KEKE-206700 format. One record per residue (C-alpha): residue in one letter; x, y, z. Coordinates in pm, whole numbers, padded with zeros to 5 digits, always signed. Layout:
! KEKE-206700
aXYZ ...
This chain:
! KEKE-206700
m+07635-07427-01634 a+07818-07296-01941 n+07634-07155-02241 r+07545-07423-02496 s+07429-07447-02857 f+07208-07696-03040 d+07032-07724-03373 f+06691-07740-03203 l+06566-07612-02868 v+06230-07741-02743 i+06069-07563-02446 g+05825-07803-02281 s+05791-08179-02242 g+05424-08253-02312 i+05301-08444-02614 a+05370-08154-02854 g+05722-08089-02727 v+05826-08453-02710 s+05678-08524-03054 f+05868-08229-03199 a+06189-08340-03029 i+06160-08697-03162 g+06120-08566-03515 a+06394-08304-03478 a+06644-08564-03355 r+06643-08714-03704 h+06792-08390-03837 g+07027-08254-03569 s+07107-08206-03204 v+06818-08133-02969 a+06784-07979-02624 m+06450-08015-02447 i+06400-07815-02128 t+06127-07879-01875 k+06043-07704-01551 k+06003-08016-01341 q+06053-08382-01431 d+06026-08465-01800 s+05685-08631-01754 d+05519-08334-01578 s+05276-08178-01825 n+04911-08122-01908 t+04935-08430-02131 n+04960-08651-01824 y+04630-08514-01696 a+04437-08586-02018 q+04191-08858-01923 g+03967-08861-02230 g+04157-08953-02544 i+04245-08866-02901 a+03966-08784-03146 c+04044-08958-03475 v+03846-09102-03765 l+03930-09473-03789 g+03625-09620-03962 g+03319-09766-03798 g+03077-09556-04002 d+03266-09236-03920 s+03401-08994-04180 f+03646-08708-04217 e+03356-08484-04312 g+03174-08569-03991 h+03475-08489-03770 i+03541-08167-03962 t+03180-08057-03925 d+03170-08137-03553 t+03491-07939-03497 l+03374-07635-03692 v+03034-07636-03521 a+03201-07644-03179 g+03429-07358-03291 a+03126-07128-03327 g+03222-06974-03659 l+03588-06901-03588 g+03748-07233-03675 d+03992-07225-03966 a+03847-07480-04211 e+04184-07564-04368 a+04350-07614-04028 v+04063-07842-03926 r+04092-08041-04249 i+04464-08090-04184 l+04393-08200-03828 v+04135-08459-03927 e+04294-08603-04242 e+04646-08627-04100 g+04527-08781-03774 p+04517-09155-03862 p+04889-09178-03952 r+04974-09028-03614 i+04770-09301-03438 r+04952-09566-03642 e+05282-09411-03539 l+05191-09420-03170 l+05097-09787-03200 d+05432-09853-03368 y+05602-09683-03072 g+05423-09922-02839 a+05121-09723-02714 r+04867-09950-02547 f+04522-09821-02629 s+04199-09984-02514 i+04089-10264-02746 g+03732-10318-02865 d+03563-10644-02952 a+03680-10863-03237 e+03431-10702-03475 a+03543-10345-03400 a+03507-10163-03730 n+03853-10002-03742 p+04193-10122-03864 y+04337-10179-03515 s+04030-10318-03332 l+04052-10023-03093 h+03770-09931-02858 l+03636-09596-02978 g+03447-09386-02725 r+03226-09083-02776 e+03235-08745-02603 g+03027-08429-02601 g+02988-08259-02940 h+03095-08564-03143 s+02849-08724-03384 a+03027-09061-03390 n+03243-09289-03178 r+03597-09175-03257 i+03782-09133-02925 v+04094-09348-02907 h+04183-09396-02542 a+04380-09594-02286 k+04094-09638-02039 d+04088-09304-01853 l+04466-09249-01849 t+04529-09172-02216 g+04756-08877-02150 r+04985-09074-01924 e+05007-09358-02175 l+05098-09116-02453 e+05356-08932-02244 m+05530-09249-02128 t+05532-09397-02480 l+05679-09085-02639 l+05934-09025-02363 k+06057-09383-02391 k+06111-09325-02763 l+06285-08992-02702 r+06518-09121-02430 g+06649-09384-02670 l+06777-09123-02915 p+07151-09041-02889 n+07154-08671-02983 v+06892-08543-02737 s+06969-08360-02411 i+06680-08341-02164 l+06731-08064-01910 e+06500-08127-01616 n+06432-07865-01350 h+06516-07587-01594 c+06297-07286-01676 a+06301-07069-01985 v+06356-06709-01875 e+06333-06519-02203 l+06364-06589-02574 i+06691-06474-02732 t+06618-06264-03042 g+06804-06028-03273 h+06734-05764-03012 h+06999-05926-02789 i+07275-05992-03043 r+07493-05722-03196 g+07509-05723-03574 v+07183-05912-03634 p+06963-05694-03857 n+06632-05863-03776 e+06510-05781-03426 y+06241-06048-03464 e+06460-06353-03525 c+06497-06620-03256 f+06827-06778-03151 g+06727-06984-02849 a+06653-06884-02492 y+06803-06785-02161 v+06745-07072-01920 l+06742-07095-01540 d+06888-07401-01373 s+06638-07415-01087 v+06856-07631-00864 n+07175-07425-00885 r+07001-07089-00947 k+07221-07016-01249 i+07109-06859-01578 f+07281-06955-01902 s+07202-06935-02272 v+07090-07221-02492 g+07155-07116-02849 a+06956-07283-03125 k+06897-07249-03495 v+06533-07343-03439 t+06329-07295-03120 c+05992-07456-03051 l+05757-07330-02779 a+05556-07623-02644 s+05517-07516-02283 g+05145-07594-02252 g+04858-07384-02125 a+04777-07129-01858 g+04518-07287-01630 r+04698-07164-01319 v+04603-06808-01407 y+04271-06906-01244 l+04191-06997-00885 h+04036-07331-00983 s+04201-07533-01257 t+04243-07889-01376 n+04599-07810-01484 p+04921-07896-01299 s+05102-07617-01114 i+05345-07565-01403 a+05070-07447-01645 t+05149-07076-01608 g+05132-06941-01964 d+05511-06925-02006 g+05524-06973-02382 v+05254-06717-02458 a+05407-06458-02224 m+05761-06502-02360 a+05643-06493-02720 y+05440-06178-02655 r+05737-06001-02496 a+05951-06103-02796 g+05700-05951-03040 a+05493-06246-03161 r+05124-06208-03229 i+04891-06361-02973 a+04541-06466-03080 n+04202-06545-02926 m+04306-06543-02561 e+03950-06465-02449 f+03851-06824-02525 i+03937-07012-02207 q+03764-07346-02178 f+03629-07434-01836 h+03595-07806-01787 p+03238-07848-01661 t+03299-08142-01431 t+03580-08140-01179 l+03538-08313-00846 f+03403-08081-00577 h+03589-08181-00263 e+03809-07975-00033 k+04101-08216-00071 a+04061-08300-00440 n+04241-07998-00594 s+03996-07983-00887 f+04045-08346-00992 l+03907-08379-01345 i+03607-08603-01411 s+03655-08687-01777 e+03417-08585-02054 a+03426-08951-02147 l+03216-09036-01842 r+02925-08841-01993 g+02995-09003-02327 y+02968-09337-02149 g+02623-09245-02015 a+02657-09033-01701 v+02402-08753-01666 l+02407-08423-01477 r+02155-08367-01196 d+02070-08083-00962 a+02062-08104-00583 d+01711-08256-00599 g+01820-08529-00838 r+01658-08379-01149 e+01832-08385-01487 f+01866-08032-01622 m+02088-08027-01932 h+01793-08088-02169 l+01674-07739-02070 y+01989-07591-02224 h+02076-07804-02529 p+01919-08079-02743 q+02216-08308-02674 g+02152-08289-02300 s+02452-08402-02096 l+02648-08455-02420 a+02631-08086-02516 p+02959-07900-02592 r+03164-07806-02289 d+03101-07432-02294 i+02724-07487-02285 v+02754-07745-02008 a+02983-07520-01801 r+02747-07221-01831 a+02447-07442-01752 i+02613-07570-01435 d+02712-07215-01341 n+02353-07102-01387 e+02208-07396-01191 m+02446-07323-00905 k+02342-06958-00900 i+01973-07050-00909 s+02008-07299-00624 g+02269-07111-00424 l+02461-07436-00388 q+02832-07492-00454 c+02805-07785-00694 v+02585-08008-00908 y+02608-08385-00947 l+02715-08636-01209 d+02525-08965-01199 v+02660-09287-01351 r+02482-09525-01111 q+02252-09659-01383 k+02545-09819-01569 d+02687-10161-01488 a+02928-10118-01195 g+03188-10362-01327 a+03193-10197-01669 t+03225-09854-01512 i+03525-09959-01305 e+03678-10128-01611 h+03643-09818-01827 f+03735-09559-01563 p+03970-09717-01307 n+04157-09394-01232 i+03841-09189-01171 y+03690-09472-00966 n+03997-09512-00745 q+04057-09140-00701 c+03696-09072-00601 l+03709-09368-00365 t+03995-09201-00175 y+03752-08916-00101 g+03479-09153+00015 i+03281-09147-00311 d+03194-09474-00486 i+03091-09358-00833 t+02902-09683-00896 k+02676-09610-00595 d+02705-09238-00516 l+02639-08912-00697 i+02961-08733-00789 p+02970-08365-00679 v+03120-08153-00960 v+03200-07789-01043 p+03361-07621-01348 a+03732-07530-01348 a+03970-07362-01595 h+04091-07634-01826 y+04217-07538-02172 m+04344-07230-02354 c+04201-07220-02709 g+04404-06914-02806 g+04780-06875-02797 v+05077-06779-03012 a+04953-06727-03368 v+05102-06976-03614 d+05058-07084-03975 y+04973-07437-04088 h+05333-07544-04021 g+05376-07401-03673 n+05566-07087-03776 t+05516-06780-03560 d+05590-06435-03700 i+05930-06445-03528 t+06181-06607-03764 n+06291-06958-03658 l+06042-06965-03368 y+05772-07232-03380 a+05484-07301-03142 c+05293-07627-03094 g+05029-07776-02869 e+04826-07568-02627 t+05078-07282-02651 a+04985-07229-03017 c+04676-07093-03188 t+04649-07300-03506 g+04291-07200-03586 v+04161-07551-03518 h+03959-07469-03206 g+03806-07137-03304 a+03594-07010-03016 n+03562-07348-02845 r+03759-07673-02847 l+03581-07995-02938 a+03657-08262-02678 s+03974-08469-02738 n+04091-08265-03038 s+04381-08117-02840 l+04598-08430-02825 l+04542-08487-03197 e+04630-08123-03268 a+04956-08160-03075 l+05051-08472-03270 v+04955-08347-03615 f+05091-07993-03599 s+05413-08080-03416 r+05490-08321-03700 r+05419-08051-03959 a+05629-07803-03762 v+05934-08026-03736 e+05920-08113-04105 n+05911-07743-04190 a+06189-07664-03944 a+06412-07942-04075 a+06381-07807-04427 r+06469-07458-04302 l+06764-07569-04087 p+07037-07533-04356 l+06920-07175-04418 c+06923-07065-04054 r+07169-06802-03944 s+07448-06964-03742 v+07509-06805-03403 s+07754-06963-03160 a+07721-06962-02783 s+07997-06700-02765 d+07791-06461-02982 i+07509-06451-02725 p+07563-06207-02437 d+07571-06353-02089 w+07265-06293-01874 d+07310-05965-01688 d+07189-05983-01328 l+07407-05705-01186 g+07225-05508-00920 t+06987-05790-00831 h+06990-05965-00498 d+06818-06238-00302 v+06507-06107-00133 e+06296-06244+00146 e+05964-06124+00019 w+05811-06439-00128 i+05511-06391+00097 l+05435-06077-00105 l+05463-06268-00431 s+05248-06554-00309 h+04985-06302-00205 n+05004-06144-00552 l+04956-06486-00708 r+04645-06559-00504 e+04506-06216-00585 i+04559-06260-00959 q+04391-06600-00951 s+04098-06471-00747 v+04047-06167-00970 m+04053-06384-01282 w+03811-06636-01131 d+03564-06375-01005 y+03569-06132-01299 v+03707-06313-01606 g+03546-06654-01564 i+03256-06838-01725 v+03024-06534-01731 r+03171-06187-01791 s+03067-05823-01827 g+03235-05497-01921 l+03221-05380-01561 r+03390-05697-01433 l+03654-05699-01707 n+03751-05335-01657 r+03773-05383-01283 a+03994-05688-01340 l+04218-05500-01583 r+04279-05215-01340 r+04379-05454-01064 i+04590-05679-01287 n+04773-05377-01432 l+04863-05263-01082 l+04982-05609-00985 g+05180-05630-01309 k+05371-05313-01222 e+05450-05444-00873 i+05572-05776-01011 e+05784-05617-01286 d+05950-05391-01030 f+06025-05691-00813 y+06156-05883-01118 k+06408-05607-01201 r+06567-05600-00858 a+06538-05961-00738 r+06750-06262-00815 i+06539-06477-01043 s+06362-06786-00911 p+06116-07027-01078 q+05832-06878-00871 l+05912-06526-00985 l+05931-06632-01350 e+05595-06805-01326 l+05432-06512-01150 r+05558-06271-01417 n+05424-06496-01692 i+05091-06545-01514 v+05026-06171-01481 t+05124-06113-01847 t+04891-06391-01962 a+04610-06259-01741 k+04640-05917-01905 l+04626-06075-02251 i+04310-06268-02160 i+04136-05958-02023 a+04243-05733-02311 s+04118-05989-02563 a+03787-06029-02380 l+03733-05652-02380 k+03786-05641-02758 r+03510-05897-02824 k+03178-05719-02777 e+02960-06023-02838 s+02908-06368-02691 r+03065-06650-02890 g+03180-06996-02789 l+03368-06981-02461 h+03338-06604-02428 y+03005-06509-02274 t+02929-06153-02165 t+02604-06030-02017 d+02653-05694-02196 y+02637-05859-02540 p+02462-06196-02495 q+02414-06258-02869 q+02663-06366-03134 n+02743-06089-03384 d+02868-06233-03714 k+02874-05897-03891 g+03111-05731-03649 f+03303-06006-03472 r+03338-06313-03689 k+03709-06257-03674 n+04002-06345-03453 t+04126-06122-03171 v+04494-06041-03223 i+04731-05863-02985 s+05094-05765-03046 n+05333-05533-02865 r+05533-05444-03177 r+05568-05081-03269 k+05473-05177-03624 s+05235-05454-03720 p+05427-05765-03830 n+05398-05892-04184 s+05111-06141-04177 t+05214-06318-04498 g+05222-06691-04438 l+05050-06685-04100 m+04706-06821-04031 e+04453-06584-04180 f+04313-06340-03924 r+03994-06224-04083 
């Protein structure tokens, strides 16, 4: 495919990327690239919902407080205020687009008579949902809107290879200015450039860095890795959220059992049927996810068993099936009737709270490069994400980002496709060594699971870093001499992201939120109530305008 140019390039097709693309299409031409089909994303796997204050005795102050408490002292109060106060208009917009959320009774105390659920860490019912398939409903609604726009090109089965910056283009004085990306057509194995005045990274998370994850196979940390190589600051990568309840079954591939099930009334039990969460937190089974995940991990170590159990048998069976049809049907395929049987569950890597550092409008410290959704670190989540805030974050901050980008568009340096050098793959060749790469992938995932998981220590982290560094050198050598494939790109990004997670964890010599180390089991506000920031620039970038890193 020939090199192409657009006003906006969006990398990723989840809720953040599609929302940005819809807004950008009002101001210019848009290309959106996605590694698989346009609907493959973490958004599709979001069962819970969107946390939003819509009345019913709830308040902005309550949602802000819950979010900051969950963030364990690292949440950015202004970012959280933006999230909460700008949330309701985004829900109205989704309804206008045709989103079909679950409806409450006629007396539901909110403007749209929506059914509002509750999840762990929330002090009020504020979870807007579409039964237990909220992510899929959002994705389909937004994609339908996007596909109807005339100036949008959706490039499926395309992978971003590397961001194009001033480093690549002769005569551009600013090395840290973005002009689009080199892109791989995965079907035809051709690399071409997509030039853009504005580029938005919305490529999702990095759950596949770990052996067990709730994420789809495409969640390989691409946006974070590319941004880091281009010189952007990366923040708070030590805070990886492990979902406490994924189905424990050899054929289930870590199928997620939504937080909403515990909000509905399910309780956690040990192998003997005893509830145990009250031993760890006053909210019991509704405690924040990091506490629940560590509690389950501890119970499993005490018992020597491979799982614990979620029990929703005490609830009305018909109501349970009505509220959670997807979970009910999926579990049934594995021989588990959740209305009659205990559900075996284990934790799995779920959400990346850190990411590419941005300001309140999605700007990174690379000119004309934005980041949204799970790829970005807005400051909202701090050291731990409050349940169902992620979809709201994607909606709110992608809107702010596109508004900022549209205002900047007339000022952007114009670079044509002919100004961007062709991708140079001279000296590379097809290799028949994928078995080596697949082995490297499994080793990275196992090392991260065993040493950089729910409970960490200096010994484990240093051992992981030594092994990951060695694997990184092997993979980079392979990358330089091999013809590029999607698998090789993902592996390179996975090992880069793994190193960022380990390096960040080693910097934080305390336990806070999702980062728990046996060497420093207490929280240390005097020394570590600050964000962990990593950059590969020779000189520290100007932090003016970015989120404040205390």
